[in-house]
N, CA, C and O atoms as a GROMACS GRO file, in nm:
protein
  464
    1MET      N    1   2.923  -2.017  11.846
    1MET     CA    2   3.053  -2.037  11.794
    1MET      C    3   3.068  -1.992  11.658
    1MET      O    4   2.974  -2.009  11.581
    2ALA      N    5   3.181  -1.931  11.616
    2ALA     CA    6   3.192  -1.873  11.504
    2ALA      C    7   3.290  -1.957  11.425
    2ALA      O    8   3.398  -1.986  11.475
    3TYR      N    9   3.257  -1.996  11.307
    3TYR     CA   10   3.306  -2.091  11.213
    3TYR      C   11   3.398  -2.009  11.111
    3TYR      O   12   3.397  -1.886  11.105
    4THR      N   13   3.472  -2.087  11.035
    4THR     CA   14   3.544  -2.027  10.915
    4THR      C   15   3.497  -2.113  10.782
    4THR      O   16   3.516  -2.234  10.768
    5LEU      N   17   3.439  -2.036  10.698
    5LEU     CA   18   3.409  -2.100  10.585
    5LEU      C   19   3.499  -2.055  10.465
    5LEU      O   20   3.503  -1.938  10.427
    6PHE      N   21   3.572  -2.155  10.410
    6PHE     CA   22   3.662  -2.122  10.305
    6PHE      C   23   3.619  -2.156  10.166
    6PHE      O   24   3.567  -2.267  10.149
    7GLY      N   25   3.634  -2.070  10.058
    7GLY     CA   26   3.586  -2.093   9.928
    7GLY      C   27   3.595  -1.995   9.837
    7GLY      O   28   3.682  -1.909   9.854
    8ILE      N   29   3.512  -1.988   9.729
    8ILE     CA   30   3.520  -1.873   9.621
    8ILE      C   31   3.395  -1.827   9.625
    8ILE      O   32   3.305  -1.908   9.605
    9LYS      N   33   3.364  -1.695   9.648
    9LYS     CA   34   3.248  -1.619   9.648
    9LYS      C   35   3.150  -1.642   9.549
    9LYS      O   36   3.031  -1.640   9.580
   10ALA      N   37   3.192  -1.666   9.420
   10ALA     CA   38   3.096  -1.684   9.317
   10ALA      C   39   3.040  -1.832   9.293
   10ALA      O   40   2.951  -1.849   9.210
   11CYS      N   41   3.086  -1.925   9.356
   11CYS     CA   42   3.052  -2.069   9.331
   11CYS      C   43   2.905  -2.097   9.390
   11CYS      O   44   2.872  -2.054   9.500
   12ASP      N   45   2.823  -2.169   9.309
   12ASP     CA   46   2.709  -2.207   9.347
   12ASP      C   47   2.686  -2.290   9.474
   12ASP      O   48   2.588  -2.272   9.546
   13THR      N   49   2.773  -2.373   9.496
   13THR     CA   50   2.770  -2.455   9.608
   13THR      C   51   2.804  -2.368   9.728
   13THR      O   52   2.745  -2.387   9.834
   14MET      N   53   2.890  -2.278   9.716
   14MET     CA   54   2.940  -2.171   9.832
   14MET      C   55   2.817  -2.104   9.867
   14MET      O   56   2.787  -2.090   9.986
   15LYS      N   57   2.738  -2.056   9.764
   15LYS     CA   58   2.615  -1.987   9.807
   15LYS      C   59   2.513  -2.064   9.880
   15LYS      O   60   2.450  -2.019   9.975
   16LYS      N   61   2.499  -2.202   9.825
   16LYS     CA   62   2.406  -2.276   9.924
   16LYS      C   63   2.447  -2.287  10.065
   16LYS      O   64   2.369  -2.269  10.159
   17ALA      N   65   2.587  -2.320  10.077
   17ALA     CA   66   2.638  -2.327  10.211
   17ALA      C   67   2.606  -2.198  10.290
   17ALA      O   68   2.539  -2.198  10.394
   18ARG      N   69   2.656  -2.094  10.237
   18ARG     CA   70   2.643  -1.968  10.311
   18ARG      C   71   2.491  -1.939  10.348
   18ARG      O   72   2.454  -1.897  10.458
   19THR      N   73   2.413  -1.968  10.244
   19THR     CA   74   2.261  -1.951  10.283
   19THR      C   75   2.212  -2.037  10.385
   19THR      O   76   2.125  -1.997  10.463
   20TRP      N   77   2.267  -2.170  10.392
   20TRP     CA   78   2.217  -2.253  10.499
   20TRP      C   79   2.280  -2.207  10.628
   20TRP      O   80   2.212  -2.201  10.730
   21LEU      N   81   2.400  -2.175  10.627
   21LEU     CA   82   2.459  -2.127  10.773
   21LEU      C   83   2.387  -1.997  10.828
   21LEU      O   84   2.364  -1.975  10.947
   22ASP      N   85   2.350  -1.897  10.699
   22ASP     CA   86   2.278  -1.788  10.759
   22ASP      C   87   2.133  -1.811  10.816
   22ASP      O   88   2.085  -1.746  10.909
   23GLU      N   89   2.070  -1.911  10.748
   23GLU     CA   90   1.938  -1.959  10.769
   23GLU      C   91   1.927  -2.021  10.912
   23GLU      O   92   1.824  -2.017  10.980
   24HIS      N   93   2.041  -2.075  10.949
   24HIS     CA   94   2.060  -2.158  11.073
   24HIS      C   95   2.116  -2.081  11.186
   24HIS      O   96   2.136  -2.129  11.297
   25GLY      N   97   2.139  -1.961  11.152
   25GLY     CA   98   2.195  -1.869  11.265
   25GLY      C   99   2.340  -1.902  11.315
   25GLY      O  100   2.381  -1.867  11.426
   26ALA      N  101   2.415  -1.977  11.219
   26ALA     CA  102   2.572  -2.024  11.251
   26ALA      C  103   2.658  -1.898  11.213
   26ALA      O  104   2.672  -1.860  11.097
   27GLY      N  105   2.706  -1.845  11.309
   27GLY     CA  106   2.807  -1.745  11.259
   27GLY      C  107   2.914  -1.792  11.207
   27GLY      O  108   2.967  -1.891  11.259
   28TYR      N  109   2.967  -1.733  11.099
   28TYR     CA  110   3.107  -1.776  11.035
   28TYR      C  111   3.187  -1.654  10.970
   28TYR      O  112   3.125  -1.554  10.934
   29ASP      N  113   3.285  -1.661  10.960
   29ASP     CA  114   3.395  -1.576  10.881
   29ASP      C  115   3.402  -1.649  10.754
   29ASP      O  116   3.405  -1.772  10.749
   30PHE      N  117   3.404  -1.568  10.647
   30PHE     CA  118   3.417  -1.616  10.503
   30PHE      C  119   3.562  -1.594  10.462
   30PHE      O  120   3.611  -1.481  10.464
   31HIS      N  121   3.626  -1.694  10.426
   31HIS     CA  122   3.777  -1.678  10.348
   31HIS      C  123   3.763  -1.710  10.226
   31HIS      O  124   3.733  -1.826  10.200
   32ASP      N  125   3.782  -1.625  10.132
   32ASP     CA  126   3.759  -1.644   9.980
   32ASP      C  127   3.914  -1.659   9.938
   32ASP      O  128   3.992  -1.563   9.939
   33TYR      N  129   3.949  -1.784   9.903
   33TYR     CA  130   4.086  -1.830   9.888
   33TYR      C  131   4.117  -1.800   9.738
   33TYR      O  132   4.230  -1.832   9.702
   34LYS      N  133   4.047  -1.752   9.659
   34LYS     CA  134   4.059  -1.683   9.522
   34LYS      C  135   4.124  -1.542   9.539
   34LYS      O  136   4.218  -1.501   9.471
   35THR      N  137   4.059  -1.472   9.642
   35THR     CA  138   4.129  -1.335   9.652
   35THR      C  139   4.231  -1.327   9.758
   35THR      O  140   4.331  -1.256   9.746
   36GLN      N  141   4.204  -1.408   9.877
   36GLN     CA  142   4.290  -1.400   9.995
   36GLN      C  143   4.401  -1.495   9.991
   36GLN      O  144   4.499  -1.482  10.064
   37GLY      N  145   4.384  -1.610   9.888
   37GLY     CA  146   4.490  -1.713   9.888
   37GLY      C  147   4.460  -1.815  10.015
   37GLY      O  148   4.374  -1.804  10.102
   38ILE      N  149   4.561  -1.918   9.997
   38ILE     CA  150   4.550  -2.020  10.086
   38ILE      C  151   4.694  -2.070  10.123
   38ILE      O  152   4.785  -2.081  10.040
   39ASP      N  153   4.704  -2.098  10.245
   39ASP     CA  154   4.853  -2.138  10.281
   39ASP      C  155   4.869  -2.302  10.273
   39ASP      O  156   4.773  -2.379  10.266
   40ARG      N  157   4.989  -2.338  10.274
   40ARG     CA  158   5.032  -2.462  10.274
   40ARG      C  159   4.978  -2.548  10.402
   40ARG      O  160   4.933  -2.662  10.398
   41GLU      N  161   4.990  -2.477  10.500
   41GLU     CA  162   4.946  -2.543  10.632
   41GLU      C  163   4.793  -2.584  10.636
   41GLU      O  164   4.768  -2.690  10.694
   42HIS      N  165   4.706  -2.526  10.590
   42HIS     CA  166   4.579  -2.546  10.579
   42HIS      C  167   4.541  -2.670  10.488
   42HIS      O  168   4.464  -2.762  10.516
   43LEU      N  169   4.616  -2.650  10.365
   43LEU     CA  170   4.585  -2.749  10.262
   43LEU      C  171   4.653  -2.893  10.316
   43LEU      O  172   4.606  -3.003  10.289
   44GLU      N  173   4.751  -2.877  10.383
   44GLU     CA  174   4.824  -3.019  10.446
   44GLU      C  175   4.724  -3.062  10.552
   44GLU      O  176   4.681  -3.177  10.552
   45GLN      N  177   4.691  -2.981  10.633
   45GLN     CA  178   4.590  -3.017  10.734
   45GLN      C  179   4.449  -3.099  10.687
   45GLN      O  180   4.402  -3.201  10.739
   46TRP      N  181   4.395  -3.019  10.567
   46TRP     CA  182   4.287  -3.082  10.508
   46TRP      C  183   4.312  -3.206  10.433
   46TRP      O  184   4.234  -3.301  10.436
   47CYS      N  185   4.423  -3.204  10.367
   47CYS     CA  186   4.462  -3.352  10.300
   47CYS      C  187   4.485  -3.454  10.395
   47CYS      O  188   4.462  -3.570  10.363
   48ASN      N  189   4.536  -3.420  10.533
   48ASN     CA  190   4.571  -3.514  10.623
   48ASN      C  191   4.465  -3.584  10.676
   48ASN      O  192   4.458  -3.703  10.705
   49GLU      N  193   4.359  -3.468  10.690
   49GLU     CA  194   4.218  -3.510  10.748
   49GLU      C  195   4.130  -3.598  10.654
   49GLU      O  196   4.077  -3.700  10.698
   50HIS      N  197   4.116  -3.566  10.540
   50HIS     CA  198   4.020  -3.608  10.441
   50HIS      C  199   4.094  -3.697  10.330
   50HIS      O  200   4.032  -3.784  10.269
   51GLY      N  201   4.223  -3.673  10.308
   51GLY     CA  202   4.271  -3.725  10.186
   51GLY      C  203   4.271  -3.633  10.082
   51GLY      O  204   4.171  -3.564  10.062
   52TRP      N  205   4.388  -3.622  10.001
   52TRP     CA  206   4.421  -3.518   9.900
   52TRP      C  207   4.300  -3.554   9.797
   52TRP      O  208   4.243  -3.463   9.738
   53GLU      N  209   4.266  -3.673   9.780
   53GLU     CA  210   4.159  -3.701   9.669
   53GLU      C  211   4.028  -3.633   9.691
   53GLU      O  212   3.955  -3.600   9.598
   54VAL      N  213   4.001  -3.612   9.824
   54VAL     CA  214   3.872  -3.549   9.849
   54VAL      C  215   3.892  -3.403   9.825
   54VAL      O  216   3.804  -3.348   9.759
   55VAL      N  217   3.992  -3.333   9.867
   55VAL     CA  218   4.027  -3.188   9.879
   55VAL      C  219   4.054  -3.136   9.732
   55VAL      O  220   4.019  -3.023   9.696
   56LEU      N  221   4.114  -3.219   9.657
   56LEU     CA  222   4.146  -3.162   9.515
   56LEU      C  223   4.010  -3.184   9.438
   56LEU      O  224   3.953  -3.293   9.437
   57ASN      N  225   3.961  -3.067   9.370
   57ASN     CA  226   3.852  -3.077   9.266
   57ASN      C  227   3.878  -3.114   9.149
   57ASN      O  228   3.910  -3.024   9.072
   58ARG      N  229   3.875  -3.243   9.102
   58ARG     CA  230   3.908  -3.279   8.977
   58ARG      C  231   3.779  -3.267   8.873
   58ARG      O  232   3.795  -3.289   8.753
   59ALA      N  233   3.664  -3.236   8.922
   59ALA     CA  234   3.557  -3.205   8.831
   59ALA      C  235   3.562  -3.061   8.772
   59ALA      O  236   3.502  -3.038   8.667
   60GLY      N  237   3.624  -2.976   8.828
   60GLY     CA  238   3.625  -2.848   8.786
   60GLY      C  239   3.713  -2.811   8.668
   60GLY      O  240   3.816  -2.875   8.644
   61THR      N  241   3.671  -2.701   8.589
   61THR     CA  242   3.729  -2.669   8.465
   61THR      C  243   3.882  -2.644   8.488
   61THR      O  244   3.957  -2.691   8.402
   62THR      N  245   3.933  -2.581   8.586
   62THR     CA  246   4.068  -2.555   8.613
   62THR      C  247   4.158  -2.697   8.616
   62THR      O  248   4.269  -2.707   8.566
   63PHE      N  249   4.095  -2.789   8.677
   63PHE     CA  250   4.172  -2.905   8.674
   63PHE      C  251   4.175  -2.981   8.536
   63PHE      O  252   4.276  -3.033   8.490
   64ARG      N  253   4.063  -2.982   8.480
   64ARG     CA  254   4.049  -3.049   8.352
   64ARG      C  255   4.128  -2.972   8.256
   64ARG      O  256   4.167  -3.032   8.155
   65LYS      N  257   4.157  -2.846   8.272
   65LYS     CA  258   4.250  -2.777   8.154
   65LYS      C  259   4.381  -2.802   8.164
   65LYS      O  260   4.460  -2.770   8.074
   66LEU      N  261   4.418  -2.865   8.280
   66LEU     CA  262   4.582  -2.894   8.301
   66LEU      C  263   4.619  -2.985   8.189
   66LEU      O  264   4.534  -3.056   8.135
   67ALA      N  265   4.746  -2.984   8.153
   67ALA     CA  266   4.806  -3.071   8.084
   67ALA      C  267   4.816  -3.207   8.118
   67ALA      O  268   4.846  -3.226   8.236
   68ASP      N  269   4.800  -3.310   8.046
   68ASP     CA  270   4.820  -3.445   8.092
   68ASP      C  271   4.933  -3.473   8.184
   68ASP      O  272   4.916  -3.540   8.286
   69GLU      N  273   5.042  -3.427   8.152
   69GLU     CA  274   5.159  -3.447   8.248
   69GLU      C  275   5.139  -3.386   8.387
   69GLU      O  276   5.189  -3.438   8.487
   70GLN      N  277   5.062  -3.272   8.392
   70GLN     CA  278   5.039  -3.228   8.514
   70GLN      C  279   4.937  -3.325   8.629
   70GLN      O  280   4.944  -3.329   8.752
   71LYS      N  281   4.841  -3.399   8.534
   71LYS     CA  282   4.741  -3.463   8.600
   71LYS      C  283   4.794  -3.602   8.639
   71LYS      O  284   4.737  -3.674   8.721
   72ALA      N  285   4.920  -3.639   8.567
   72ALA     CA  286   4.960  -3.786   8.582
   72ALA      C  287   5.042  -3.800   8.712
   72ALA      O  288   5.106  -3.706   8.760
   73ASN      N  289   5.036  -3.925   8.764
   73ASN     CA  290   5.103  -3.960   8.883
   73ASN      C  291   5.096  -3.866   9.010
   73ASN      O  292   5.193  -3.840   9.082
   74LEU      N  293   4.966  -3.817   9.029
   74LEU     CA  294   4.937  -3.715   9.141
   74LEU      C  295   4.953  -3.815   9.259
   74LEU      O  296   4.926  -3.935   9.258
   75ASP      N  297   5.008  -3.733   9.369
   75ASP     CA  298   5.004  -3.774   9.501
   75ASP      C  299   4.975  -3.647   9.579
   75ASP      O  300   4.946  -3.542   9.523
   76GLN      N  301   4.984  -3.663   9.716
   76GLN     CA  302   4.939  -3.550   9.812
   76GLN      C  303   5.050  -3.416   9.765
   76GLN      O  304   5.009  -3.308   9.722
   77ALA      N  305   5.169  -3.444   9.781
   77ALA     CA  306   5.266  -3.325   9.753
   77ALA      C  307   5.230  -3.248   9.627
   77ALA      O  308   5.222  -3.125   9.627
   78LYS      N  309   5.207  -3.329   9.511
   78LYS     CA  310   5.176  -3.268   9.379
   78LYS      C  311   5.034  -3.197   9.384
   78LYS      O  312   5.008  -3.090   9.329
   79ALA      N  313   4.948  -3.271   9.459
   79ALA     CA  314   4.821  -3.206   9.456
   79ALA      C  315   4.820  -3.072   9.535
   79ALA      O  316   4.767  -2.969   9.492
   80ILE      N  317   4.885  -3.081   9.655
   80ILE     CA  318   4.900  -2.945   9.714
   80ILE      C  319   4.972  -2.841   9.636
   80ILE      O  320   4.933  -2.724   9.646
   81GLU      N  321   5.069  -2.870   9.562
   81GLU     CA  322   5.143  -2.772   9.477
   81GLU      C  323   5.047  -2.720   9.378
   81GLU      O  324   5.048  -2.600   9.349
   82LEU      N  325   4.961  -2.804   9.321
   82LEU     CA  326   4.860  -2.752   9.218
   82LEU      C  327   4.739  -2.672   9.285
   82LEU      O  328   4.675  -2.590   9.218
   83MET      N  329   4.712  -2.692   9.399
   83MET     CA  330   4.602  -2.618   9.461
   83MET      C  331   4.669  -2.476   9.535
   83MET      O  332   4.602  -2.373   9.543
   84LEU      N  333   4.787  -2.484   9.580
   84LEU     CA  334   4.858  -2.352   9.604
   84LEU      C  335   4.864  -2.266   9.483
   84LEU      O  336   4.824  -2.150   9.492
   85ALA      N  337   4.907  -2.309   9.375
   85ALA     CA  338   4.913  -2.238   9.242
   85ALA      C  339   4.789  -2.190   9.189
   85ALA      O  340   4.784  -2.086   9.123
   86GLN      N  341   4.681  -2.265   9.218
   86GLN     CA  342   4.545  -2.239   9.155
   86GLN      C  343   4.448  -2.287   9.249
   86GLN      O  344   4.396  -2.398   9.241
   87PRO      N  345   4.423  -2.198   9.344
   87PRO     CA  346   4.314  -2.230   9.473
   87PRO      C  347   4.175  -2.270   9.402
   87PRO      O  348   4.095  -2.335   9.469
   88SER      N  349   4.145  -2.237   9.276
   88SER     CA  350   4.024  -2.296   9.233
   88SER      C  351   3.997  -2.446   9.235
   88SER      O  352   3.887  -2.502   9.225
   89MET      N  353   4.113  -2.498   9.249
   89MET     CA  354   4.110  -2.642   9.230
   89MET      C  355   4.086  -2.704   9.371
   89MET      O  356   4.099  -2.826   9.386
   90ILE      N  357   4.056  -2.631   9.463
   90ILE     CA  358   4.040  -2.677   9.609
   90ILE      C  359   3.886  -2.696   9.597
   90ILE      O  360   3.809  -2.613   9.550
   91LYS      N  361   3.852  -2.817   9.645
   91LYS     CA  362   3.702  -2.849   9.659
   91LYS      C  363   3.637  -2.754   9.757
   91LYS      O  364   3.700  -2.717   9.857
   92ARG      N  365   3.516  -2.715   9.733
   92ARG     CA  366   3.449  -2.608   9.828
   92ARG      C  367   3.299  -2.659   9.839
   92ARG      O  368   3.230  -2.733   9.768
   93PRO      N  369   3.279  -2.593   9.950
   93PRO     CA  370   3.348  -2.520  10.065
   93PRO      C  371   3.399  -2.620  10.167
   93PRO      O  372   3.356  -2.735  10.180
   94VAL      N  373   3.500  -2.561  10.242
   94VAL     CA  374   3.569  -2.618  10.352
   94VAL      C  375   3.523  -2.538  10.476
   94VAL      O  376   3.559  -2.424  10.503
   95LEU      N  377   3.440  -2.616  10.549
   95LEU     CA  378   3.404  -2.542  10.685
   95LEU      C  379   3.481  -2.584  10.795
   95LEU      O  380   3.483  -2.702  10.827
   96ASP      N  381   3.547  -2.496  10.858
   96ASP     CA  382   3.631  -2.506  10.970
   96ASP      C  383   3.559  -2.508  11.108
   96ASP      O  384   3.520  -2.402  11.158
   97LEU      N  385   3.541  -2.621  11.167
   97LEU     CA  386   3.446  -2.638  11.289
   97LEU      C  387   3.522  -2.617  11.412
   97LEU      O  388   3.469  -2.616  11.523
   98GLY      N  389   3.663  -2.597  11.389
   98GLY     CA  390   3.761  -2.578  11.524
   98GLY      C  391   3.831  -2.702  11.539
   98GLY      O  392   3.953  -2.705  11.526
   99ASP      N  393   3.762  -2.810  11.566
   99ASP     CA  394   3.837  -2.937  11.593
   99ASP      C  395   3.833  -3.037  11.478
   99ASP      O  396   3.889  -3.147  11.483
  100ARG      N  397   3.758  -2.988  11.366
  100ARG     CA  398   3.767  -3.070  11.240
  100ARG      C  399   3.710  -2.988  11.140
  100ARG      O  400   3.661  -2.879  11.171
  101THR      N  401   3.711  -3.034  11.011
  101THR     CA  402   3.657  -2.961  10.887
  101THR      C  403   3.557  -3.056  10.816
  101THR      O  404   3.555  -3.177  10.838
  102LEU      N  405   3.477  -2.994  10.732
  102LEU     CA  406   3.390  -3.051  10.637
  102LEU      C  407   3.426  -3.017  10.494
  102LEU      O  408   3.444  -2.899  10.464
  103VAL      N  409   3.438  -3.110  10.404
  103VAL     CA  410   3.466  -3.066  10.270
  103VAL      C  411   3.349  -3.093  10.191
  103VAL      O  412   3.298  -3.205  10.192
  104GLY      N  413   3.291  -2.975  10.103
  104GLY     CA  414   3.172  -2.992  10.027
  104GLY      C  415   3.059  -2.957  10.127
  104GLY      O  416   3.075  -2.942  10.248
  105PHE      N  417   2.939  -2.945  10.058
  105PHE     CA  418   2.827  -2.907  10.118
  105PHE      C  419   2.696  -3.008  10.100
  105PHE      O  420   2.638  -3.024   9.993
  106LYS      N  421   2.663  -3.068  10.214
  106LYS     CA  422   2.547  -3.139  10.224
  106LYS      C  423   2.457  -3.098  10.340
  106LYS      O  424   2.499  -3.125  10.452
  107PRO      N  425   2.344  -3.037  10.330
  107PRO     CA  426   2.263  -3.003  10.452
  107PRO      C  427   2.254  -3.084  10.557
  107PRO      O  428   2.262  -3.039  10.671
  108ASP      N  429   2.237  -3.210  10.533
  108ASP     CA  430   2.218  -3.295  10.657
  108ASP      C  431   2.345  -3.308  10.725
  108ASP      O  432   2.340  -3.310  10.848
  109ILE      N  433   2.463  -3.319  10.666
  109ILE     CA  434   2.590  -3.322  10.749
  109ILE      C  435   2.614  -3.188  10.818
  109ILE      O  436   2.662  -3.184  10.931
  110TYR      N  437   2.580  -3.081  10.752
  110TYR     CA  438   2.588  -2.948  10.832
  110TYR      C  439   2.506  -2.946  10.956
  110TYR      O  440   2.544  -2.903  11.065
  111ALA      N  441   2.390  -2.996  10.929
  111ALA     CA  442   2.294  -3.016  11.039
  111ALA      C  443   2.351  -3.084  11.161
  111ALA      O  444   2.344  -3.035  11.274
  112ALA      N  445   2.402  -3.190  11.135
  112ALA     CA  446   2.455  -3.277  11.243
  112ALA      C  447   2.580  -3.216  11.308
  112ALA      O  448   2.614  -3.236  11.425
  113ALA      N  449   2.640  -3.144  11.226
  113ALA     CA  450   2.781  -3.090  11.289
  113ALA      C  451   2.790  -2.951  11.342
  113ALA      O  452   2.877  -2.918  11.422
  114VAL      N  453   2.696  -2.868  11.296
  114VAL     CA  454   2.687  -2.716  11.334
  114VAL      C  455   2.605  -2.702  11.464
  114VAL      O  456   2.496  -2.759  11.476
  115GLN      N  457   2.653  -2.632  11.551
  115GLN     CA  458   2.593  -2.610  11.676
  115GLN      C  459   2.511  -2.477  11.656
  115GLN      O  460   2.556  -2.369  11.619
  116GLN      N  461   2.373  -2.511  11.690
  116GLN     CA  462   2.294  -2.389  11.647
  116GLN      C  463   2.238  -2.320  11.775
  116GLN      O  464   2.170  -2.217  11.765
   0.00000   0.00000   0.00000
């Protein structure tokens, strides 16, 4: 089965996820949302599945550089608008397994979810 891995090419966590998938023979297509963008439908799906608090990367420099007014009173709609405007605010990687997605990279969770 071929999966879709969403993220940013230069991210260290992305490199770990790609290496893991390659070493375990899991086929995947890579979608770089920094260069290819991301659509509202994907973001809404991920937020509905995991919660916007999981999908929005608040630890990254892009989010931390926002004005306090932009960070205040966040909800799912506001978070999605921020991520659409600046995809680097999306936690990565997001691995689309077909029937569900995984957000972030943990080798044990990938091992349990990915069919090899």
